[in-house]
C-alpha positions, -999 to 999 in steps of 0.1 A, spaced: 221 -91 -267 216 -98 -233 216 -135 -222 215 -137 -181 192 -107 -164 200 -100 -126 168 -84 -114 179 -63 -83 148 -62 -61 124 -87 -41 85 -92 -41 63 -93 -65 79 -69 -91 109 -94 -90 85 -123 -102 70 -101 -128 106 -91 -141 119 -129 -138 85 -140 -155 91 -116 -187 126 -124 -190 119 -165 -188 91 -153 -217 119 -136 -235 142 -170 -232 166 -151 -207 183 -168 -177 177 -149 -145 195 -139 -115 177 -131 -82 192 -116 -52 180 -117 -15 186 -108 18 188 -131 50 150 -121 57 145 -133 20 163 -165 20 129 -185 9 109 -158 -7 94 -166 -40 113 -145 -57 144 -167 -48 128 -201 -57 116 -185 -94 149 -169 -105 172 -197 -123 197 -189 -99 201 -166 -67 229 -150 -45 230 -139 -13 238 -99 -12 234 -93 26 218 -87 61 175 -80 63 182 -42 65 182 -27 30 210 -8 35 231 -36 38 216 -55 8 189 -43 -18 206 -8 -13 245 -20 -15 253 -17 -52 284 -32 -46 268 -63 -33 245 -63 -65 274 -56 -88 295 -88 -71 263 -108 -77 260 -103 -114 298 -109 -118 297 -141 -100 265 -153 -118 280 -141 -153 248 -118 -157 252 -93 -184 220 -71 -177 203 -56 -147 164 -45 -141 161 -23 -112 125 -31 -106 111 3 -91 120 17 -50 158 5 -41 181 15 -64 160 21 -93 164 58 -93 199 65 -83 217 74 -111 251 65 -91 238 28 -97 229 30 -133 264 47 -141 281 17 -120 262 -8 -139 274 4 -176 311 13 -158 310 -24 -151 303 -32 -185 265 -45 -180 234 -38 -197 209 -12 -174 176 -17 -182 167 21 -182 173 51 -189 209 66 -185 224 81 -153 227 114 -171 188 115 -172 180 99 -138 206 127 -126 183 153 -145 148 139 -139 152 127 -106 155 165 -94 124 178 -91 140 214 -96 162 200 -126 128 182 -142 106 216 -141 137 237 -160 137 205 -181 101 209 -186 99 250 -193 126 245 -224 101 217 -238 70 236 -237 52 221 -207 33 237 -185 41 239 -147 31 248 -116 38 289 -109 64 287 -79 80 307 -51 115 314 -46 131 295 -15 157 316 4 171 294 36 139 295 57 123 322 41 101 322 10 85 349 -13 51 336 -16 37 369 -27 34 360 -63 15 330 -59 -4 330 -28 -12 302 0 -16 274 2 20 260 -9 30 228 -12 67 223 -1 83 191 -15 117 170 -17 138 180 -49 154 148 -47 125 124 -48 93 117 -45 65 90 -31 55 114 -4 85 119 11 93 151 23 62 172 14 42 191 34 11 215 24 14 247 41 -19 269 45 -7 298 65 28 319 68 32 313 105 33 271 97 60 276 70 89 272 94 78 243 110 67 227 77 102 234 59 121 217 89 100 186 87 108 183 53 142 192 51 143 162 82 121 136 62 142 145 28 175 139 40 166 105 58 149 93 27 168 106 -1 202 117 13 197 156 4 176 182 18 170 203 -11 131 213 -13 111 227 -36 82 257 -27 51 255 -53 15 268 -55 -7 242 -42 -33 228 -65 -66 219 -43 -92 198 -59 -67 182 -84 -66 149 -100 -34 135 -107 -29 116 -143 3 105 -158 15 91 -191 36 62 -201 61 69 -224 79 45 -240 112 55 -262 143 34 -279 179 43 -289 167 46 -324 151 82 -321 117 69 -313 93 83 -287 58 72 -282 32 76 -257 8 44 -244 -21 69 -233 -27 75 -198 -34 68 -161 -55 84 -131 -40 78 -97 -61 103 -79 -74 79 -49 -46 85 -28 -38 92 9 -12 113 24 8 115 -16 5 74 -18 -15 59 -42 -39 34 -35 -64 25 -65 -50 39 -105 -71 34 -133 -68 36 -170 -74 55 -192 -80 91 -174 -120 91 -172 -138 128 -176 -107 144 -197 -116 168 -224 -101 161 -260 -81 192 -254 -61 181 -221 -56 145 -233 -39 157 -261 -16 182 -244 -8 153 -216 3 134 -243 23 157 -269 40 171 -236 49 138 -224 65 129 -257 83 163 -261 97 160 -226 110 125 -234 126 141 -266 139 170 -248 159 150 -225 169 123 -244 151 96 -230 153 63 -237 135 28 -222 104 33 -200 94 63 -185 63 79 -170 56 117 -168 33 130 -141 6 160 -141 -16 177 -119 -51 184 -137 -77 208 -120 -110 221 -129 -142 214 -145 -141 190 -176 -137 211 -206 -119 235 -184 -92 220 -171 -56 232 -160 -27 206 -165 7 212 -147 37 192 -150 47 175 -118 76 149 -121 89 123 -142 96 87 -128 127 75 -147 116 34 -142 89 12 -144 59 21 -126 39 2 -97 9 7 -116 21 -1 -151 -5 -33 -152 -35 -12 -162 -16 3 -192 -7 -31 -202 -46 -46 -201 -57 -15 -220 -30 -16 -246 -20 -53 -252 17 -48 -247 40 -62 -220 61 -31 -209 91 -52 -193 92 -70 -224 90 -41 -240 122 -23 -217 141 -59 -225 141 -49 -263 150 -16 -261 178 -21 -236 189 -49 -263 191 -23 -289 160 -31 -307 140 -8 -321 103 1 -306 79 -27 -328 54 -2 -335 47 35 -340 26 59 -324 -4 54 -352 -4 13 -344 -14 21 -308 -49 15 -290 -65 22 -257 -94 -6 -253 -121 -9 -222 -109 3 -188 -87 -9 -161 -83 -8 -123 -55 -18 -101 -57 -22 -62 -24 -18 -40 -28 -43 -10 -10 -30 24 4 -41 53 -17 -14 72 -41 -5 95 -65 18 73 -87 26 99 -61 36 124 -40 62 108 -30 37 79 -3 26 101 21 1 87 17 -37 103 37 -68 106 28 -103 114 21 -138 98 0 -140 68 -10 -174 82 -39 -175 51 -35 -157 18 -61 -161 -11 -60 -143 -41 -88 -141 -64 -89 -164 -95 -111 -136 -111 -86 -111 -116 -46 -107 -126 -26 -110 -93 10 -96 -93 17 -104 -56 47 -126 -40 28 -129 -6 18 -167 6 3 -184 32 22 -186 60 46 -161 50 62 -133 76 59 -96 66 83 -74 90 86 -36 90 120 -39 70 106 -29 37 81 -14 20 44 -24 32 30 -33 -3 19 -71 -6 6 -70 -40 -16 -56 -68 -53 -70 -76 -57 -56 -115 -89 -63 -133 -98 -53 -168 -135 -44 -181 -153 -30 -216 -165 3 -195 -150 17 -165 -183 7 -145 -177 -31 -157 -145 -29 -143 -149 -6 -112 -176 -38 -108 -148 -62 -111 -126 -51 -91 -154 -51 -62 -156 -84 -72 -123 -94 -69 -116 -79 -36 -144 -98 -24 -125 -131 -33 -94 -118 -17 -85 -128 21 -55 -122 40 -59 -138 79 -36 -132 108 -22 -102 94 -39 -67 89 -39 -55 59 -61 -25 41 -84 -47 18 -115 -39 35 -107 0 30 -101 -8 -8 -131 -27 -11 -151 -1 5 -138 31 -17 -142 9 -47 -178 3 -43 -183 38 -28 -207 64 -47 -178 89 -51 -155 67 -64 -182 56 -90 -192 94 -95 -154 105 -100 -154 126 -71 -120 114 -57 -95 140 -62 -59 135 -47 -70 152 -12 -103 135 -11 -92 108 15 -73 128 39 -104 153 37 -126 127 45 -108 104 70 -139 87 82 -157 83 43 -151 43 42 -152 26 76 -157 -13 78 -188 -26 73 -205 -64 77 -194 -70 111 -228 -84 118 -229 -110 93 -191 -116 99 -194 -123 134 -224 -147 125 -204 -164 100 -174 -166 124 -199 -182 153 -215 -211 127 -177 -216 118 -166 -219 153 -194 -242 162 -188 -265 135 -153 -266 135 -158 -288 166 -157 -322 148 -139 -352 165 -152 -384 139 -177 -395 117 -204 -403 143 -235 -383 151 -217 -381 188 -187 -365 174 -204 -334 153 -213 -303 166 -248 -298 149 -265 -304 186 -279 -340 176 -292 -360 206 -300 -395 209 -338 -385 220 -353 -352 219 -347 -323 196 -316 -312 184 -292 -290 211 -280 -253 203 -240 -252 206 -231 -216 225 -205 -200 211 -193 -167 229 -175 -137 208 -164 -103 215 -181 -80 187 -171 -46 189 -158 -47 222 -189 -64 237 -195 -100 246 -224 -115 225 -239 -152 229 -247 -172 197 -269 -203 197 -258 -223 168 -281 -249 157 -286 -269 126 -301 -246 108 -303 -213 125 -279 -189 147 -298 -171 171 -278 -135 190 -290 -135 227 -290 -101 241 -298 -112 274 -270 -128 303 -238 -125 286 -250 -115 255 -245 -79 262 -255 -63 226 -286 -45 235 -322 -47 218 -340 -79 209 -326 -114 203 -319 -117 164 -323 -154 144 -308 -160 115 -319 -190 90 -287 -207 80 -279 -237 55 -245 -244 44 -239 -245 8 -199 -256 2 -170 -254 23 -133 -264 20 -103 -258 42 -106 -218 39 -134 -207 19 -172 -212 39 -204 -204 16 -232 -201 36 -269 -189 30 -283 -168 55 -318 -157 51 -319 -168 13 -285 -152 6 -252 -167 -2 -223 -152 18 -192 -162 12 -160 -158 37 -127 -171 47 -125 -179 81 -96 -194 98 -109 -209 137 -78 -203 164 -77 -213 200 -83 -179 211 -99 -161 180 -120 -166 149 -106 -145 121 -134 -140 93 -126 -123 57 -159 -112 42 -166 -90 14 -129 -76 15 -131 -67 54 -114 -89 76 -122 -91 115 -111 -109 145 -138 -119 172 -119 -129 204 -133 -163 223 -137 -150 261 -141 -183 270 -107 -195 256 -85 -170 281 -85 -170 315 -102 -146 338 -94 -110 335 -73 -117 303 -93 -89 287 -85 -62 316 -78 -29 293 -44 -6 298 -43 19 319 -58 46 302 -23 67 311 -3 42 287 12 46 254 21 14 234 34 10 200 10 10 175 37 -9 154 68 -22 155 98 6 149 124 24 160 124 52 187 136 83 172 136 108 200 121 108 239 109 146 249 93 133 283 109 127 316 98 107 346 83 132 372 76 156 340 39 173 345 18 165 311 -11 176 297 -33 157 273 -20 158 238 12 166 250 42 149 226 64 125 247 82 107 216 84 102 180 89 70 162 95 53 131 86 26 108 88 18 70 101 56 69 68 70 86 70 91 113 42 90 143 44 113 174 40 97 207 11 121 225 5 122 263 -31 102 266 -43 121 297 -29 152 318 -10 138 342 24 133 356 48 108 337 53 79 360 77 57 333 95 62 303 99 27 288 124 31 255 152 57 247 160 72 215 174 45 191 158 18 207 137 -14 185 102 -19 199 76 -44 193 41 -41 184 23 -33 217 54 -23 236 46 0 265 70 34 258 54 56 286 30 57 315 9 89 323 -6 89 361 -36 114 357 -41 142 380 -16 168 396 1 169 430 -24 192 436 -53 167 425 -43 134 431 -75 117 415 
C-alpha cells in the first residue's frame, strides 16, 4: 500500500496530485528547482526536496535526482504528472527497479505506445482504424499511394513537436530536415512518420482506465479541436455532433487497444475524425500513456476523480465500477491560460504577474499567484479555467463568464484570445476544426479598447487620493464654482488621447493632444463598487467590471478577458516614445540564439533570414525588416538574450542608393 507519494512535477499538476493524495490520506513529497524554491506546490506538500538548478535538464528531468529525493524522504511511490518524465520509459523502469511504485503504465507499454510507429502497428493488430501512411527511406517518400498533403511527425513524441504539413513535393526535403532537427532536440530521436494529412478534421480522444485485474473501461470522449500549431487551446467533453456509430467505434477501439497492449492505469487514445455527421471517418493518432492536461472536463461530466483512481490502481485495487455504471452528464469546457502573446504569433512571454485574479465561478487548476515571476525555463501554461453546464451552450456561456472574471496584470497572456474564441460564432456553431485557427489567424482580435481606456482614465483620475478631505480627492471639487475636470492623457492604439474625468462623466477630446479624430465623446459614468483590484462602474446605463492596476508609467486594464496597457505620456521624459529604427531587429521574447547567418556589411533584402532564436522549444526566424546593409550584429549563436535586446541593425538603402 502506498503511504508516501512523491510528485515528480511542478505547477498546477503538482498541486492537483498533492490534493488527491491528501484526500486519500497519503503523505506527500514535492521536488523543486532553484527557480521554484518558494512555489505553491512546494508549500502545499508535507515536505519538499531541492533536486537541482533551474534548467529542467538539471532538475525535473534528472532521474537520479528525483529518485534520490524519494530515498531521502521515504517515499514509496512516484506520480509523474504530465510533461517532464511522465512518458519516459527509462524513468518508469528506474522507479520500479528502485523498489517504488510508479503511478502509471509499465515501462514496456510506454515504450511501445510512446512511439507513433509502434503504436500504429499495435492499433492495426487491435482492429483500430489508422491513417494511411507512406514509406520513408532517408529523404525519399513514396507518396503515390496516399497523395498530398502529407503530415510529417516525430515517431518518438507528441505535443506538436517535430510536426510539419507538406502540400507539395518540393516542400518535402525542408520539412523533413526541420522535423528531424526539432524531434531530435525535443525527444533525442529523429525518427519520422509520414501519413496522409486529413484536412478539416476534429481531434477526439477517449479516456481509458485499466486495472491490474484485467478490467478496462472508457470514460467517454473529449473534443480538443481548438488548436493552434497542434497545441490544444480549449477542450470539451463530450465531443459534440458525433454519430452514435462513430462514438461507439471510438469507445470500443480505445478499450480494444488498451487490452491489446496490456495497459494498466489512466491513458488516452487520440483519434482524428473527418466528414459530415453521419458520414464521419475516424483514424487512430496516438496513445498518451499518462494523465492528460484536459482530464478535468472528463471529471466534471463523470463525477470521478481521475488522480485518486490512478492511485487506487497503482495500489493494486480493482476498479470500483463497471462500464455499465458510468454515465456522462452535461457538458464541460477547459481553457488553457498561457503566458504568450496570442495576437503576435503566440510568442512565449516572461515577466512578473503582478496581480492575478482567478474566477470564483469556475474550477481553476492553477499555481500562479500575484507577484510570481514567470520565466521561459518551463512550459508557458499558467493554469486552466474549467466549467460545467447542463448543455453545451450553457457551459460555453459559463466559460465566457469565467474568463471575464479572470485577470492577470503585468504579464502578457492569452486570456483575451480565449475569451474571444469561446464567445465567437464559429466556436458556438462547431466550425472550429484542428486547423481553423491556423487558417484564420485574424479571426480573433482584441476588442473593447475604447471602454478599457475609459475605465483606465477613470481609475487613474480617482487613484490620486491624498487624504479624506475634499482637498485631497481627485473628483474636481472646488470651494467655489463647478467641479473641475481631471485631465488624463493615455496612449491608445499608439495615439495620445486626452480624457477629461469629472464627477459623473468622462469626455475624450479629439482636439489638442487628443489625436483620435472625429467628434468628442462623453460617457455618463457612475461608480458602483471598487476594491484593491476590481473596479465596477456604470457607463451609459451598463455596468462594466475590470481589474485595474495604476502604475507610475502605465495603467493596466483587464476587461472582458482582454488585458490592455495604456502608457502615460506625461509620466515619461521628452522623447521617451521615440520609435526604434525601422532597420532594428529586437528579440520578441527572452531566449537563446540558435544561429546567426548575417554578418556586418552584408547586403540583405527585406524578409531575408538573419538568424534563428528559440524559447520554450519554439524556433523563431529573425528576418530583415528592410532592404539594406547589415550595420550591426548584436548576438552570436548560443547567446542568452533578453526581451527587447537589439540583435541586428539593417541600414536601409544600398551603396548605389544611400537613402
